[in-house]
N, C-alpha and C positions, 0 to 999 in steps of 0.2 A: 661186345661192350667197348665203348670208346672211353677215353680217360675221364675218371671221376676226379674233379679238382676241388680241394678244400683250401680256402683262402682265409687265413686268420680266423678260423672257425672257433666260435665260442658259444657256450650255453651256461646260463645261470638260472637258478631256481631257489626260492626260499632264502635269498640273501647269500647264496653260496655259488661260487664259480665251479662248475662241474667239468666243463671242457674249456681249456685255456689256449686260445690262439694257435690252433693246429693248422699248419700249411703243408700240403703234400698232394701228389697225384697218384692215383691208383689205376693201373692199366689192366687190360684183359690178358688172358693166357695164364698168368701165375695165380696160385691159390694164396690168398692173403689171410693170415691168422693174426687176430688182435689179442695180445697177451698183456697181463698186468695184474697187480695185486687187487684184492677186494677194494671197491670204492675208487678205482682208478679212472672210471668213466667209460669202460668198454661198451657196455650195453647202450649207454646214452649216445655215444659216437655212432653206433650202428643205426640207431633210430633217427639220428640227424641225417645220415647218409641216405637212408631209405625214404625220408620225408615224413616220418611219423611225428617228429618234433621239428619245430622251427628254430633256427639259430637266433640267439640274442645278439650275436656279433658275427661278422664275416659271412662267407658265402659257401654254398655247396652247388657246384655246377657240373653238368655233363658236357663234354666238349666234342665237337665234330668238325675236323679240318679247320680249327680256329674259331668256329662259331658255337655258341651255346645251343644245346638241344635238350629236350626233356626225354628221359628214358622211361617209357611206360612199361616196358617188359622187364619188370623187376619184381621180386617176391621176397618174403621174409618168413622164416620158420622160427618159432620161439621154443624155449625148453619145455614149456607147458602148452602144447597146441590146443586151440579151441576147436572142438568138434561140434558140428551142427547136428541137430536132431534128425538125422537122415542116415541112410545106409552109407557104408564106405564108398560105394559107387556114387551115391547121391551127393556126397560131399565134394567129390571131384567134379561131377557134372555141374553142380551149382556154381563152383568157382569159374568154370568155363563159360557158363551162361552169362555171368556178370561181365566177363571179358568180351562178350558179343560173339561167341563161337556158336555156330549153328548146331541144332540138337543132334543130328546124325554124326557130325564130326566129333562133337563132345563125347558121345558114347564110345566111339572108336578110340579116341585119345584116352578116355578113362580106363577102358579095358587094357590098353597097351601099358599104361603106367602102373596100374595095379598088378599086372603080370610082372613088370620089371622090378617091383619092390617086394614081390612075394606075397601079395594079398589077394590074388585072384580067387582063392578058395573062400574068402570071407567077404567078398564084394557085396553080398546082399545083407550082411549082418549090420545091426545098428552100430554106428561108429563109436558111440559112447560106452559100449560094453566090451570093446577091444582092450587088450592089455596096453600098458604104457608104451612098450616097444612097438606094438602094432599101430597105435595112434600116431607115434612119431613117424613111422614109415608112411602112414596115410598122409600126414601133413606134408612130407616131402613129395609124395606122389601128386598131391593137389597142387603144389607149387611147380613141380616139374612139368605137369601137363600144360601149363601156361607158356612153356617155351621161353623162360626168362633169359635175358642177356646176363643178368647178375642175380645171384641168390644170396641173401643175407641169412646167416644161421647164428642164432644167439644161444650158446651153450646147448647144442642139440642133443647131447647124450648125458646131461648133468644128472638126470634122475633114473638112469637105466643101468641094468646089470651088465656084466661083461659080454654075455652072448648077444644081447640086444644092441649093445654099443658096437660090436663088430658088424652086425647087420647094417646099422645106420652108417657107419664109416664106409662100408662097401657101396651103399647107395650114393653117398656124397661123391665118392670117386667116380661112379658111373655118370652122375650128373655133370661133373667137371669134364669127363671124357666126351660128353655129348656137345660140349662147346659153351657151357654156362660158366661164367666167372663166379667163383666162390669167395665170399668174404665172411669169416666166421670168428666168433669168440669161443674160447675154451679155457677151463682151468687145468686141463690135462696136458702136461708137457709132452707125454708120449704121443698123444693125439696130435698135438701141434707138429711134432716131427713127422708123423705118418701122413698127415693131410695137408701140410703147409708147404709152400715154396718160399714165401717171404713172411717175416714177422714185423708187425708194428707193435712196439712195446710202449704202453702207457703207464705213467705214474703221476698220481695227483692231477689228473686231467690234462697232462702234457704229453706230447709225443716225444719220448726221451731217446728212442733208438729205432732205427729201421735197418734191417739186414736180411740177407737170405737165411733160410732155416739153418743151413750148415754153419755159416759164420756166426749166427747169433748164439747157437748152443756151444760152439767150440771156443769162441773168443768174444764174449759180450764186451761192449765198450764202456757202458755206463755203470756207475756204482749201484744204481737202483736195479739194473738187470742182473748184475752179479749177485746181489743179495736175494733177488727173487729166485734165481736158479739154484741158489744154495738152500732155499726153503726158509729164509730168514724173514720173508714178507708173506702175509697170509694170502 
């Protein structure tokens, strides 16, 4: 992934400014975690970066040696993934088909990622009867099969128990190790420490602070971040 550049990025809806003039560059290699209190704009910022929402101000651009390019190899997984009325295998193959991957390669890729996320034994089961943790693993497998340069994760373990959360975190780490840039939101400070390299801290739609995980948790600079880490903000 080449730099994702946000320039005076803004988004308003219903007469309210949700994202307020955010400017920054996000690079490959590091795992970026977006933190902030409820209503800070974390999920909206993710959707703007992924292209699901169009900015009402500013720009989102992907840069390549000084030139703007469009990154098509990106994917997003939500906290409540949508499962198609197909088997687990069928869900992955259908995503690959939409991406223009040939049938034989699609099946091979699907088998590989289902094995990697521990779902090979339920490959033929309807996706919608899988447990919540299994569905989230399937959503990650479906995205991983596409070989994305960047994977956006919006609260990927918000509705899961501790065991399922550990499974998902392990898969996210494996996806990162395979070369995919991870950009994610989470409400779990422990998860941010485990899975993040850098923190983007939002408050009231603004990028208030940016730091490495180590520095952010040891020595936050803004009053908003200090209050958040103390549990004074929801």
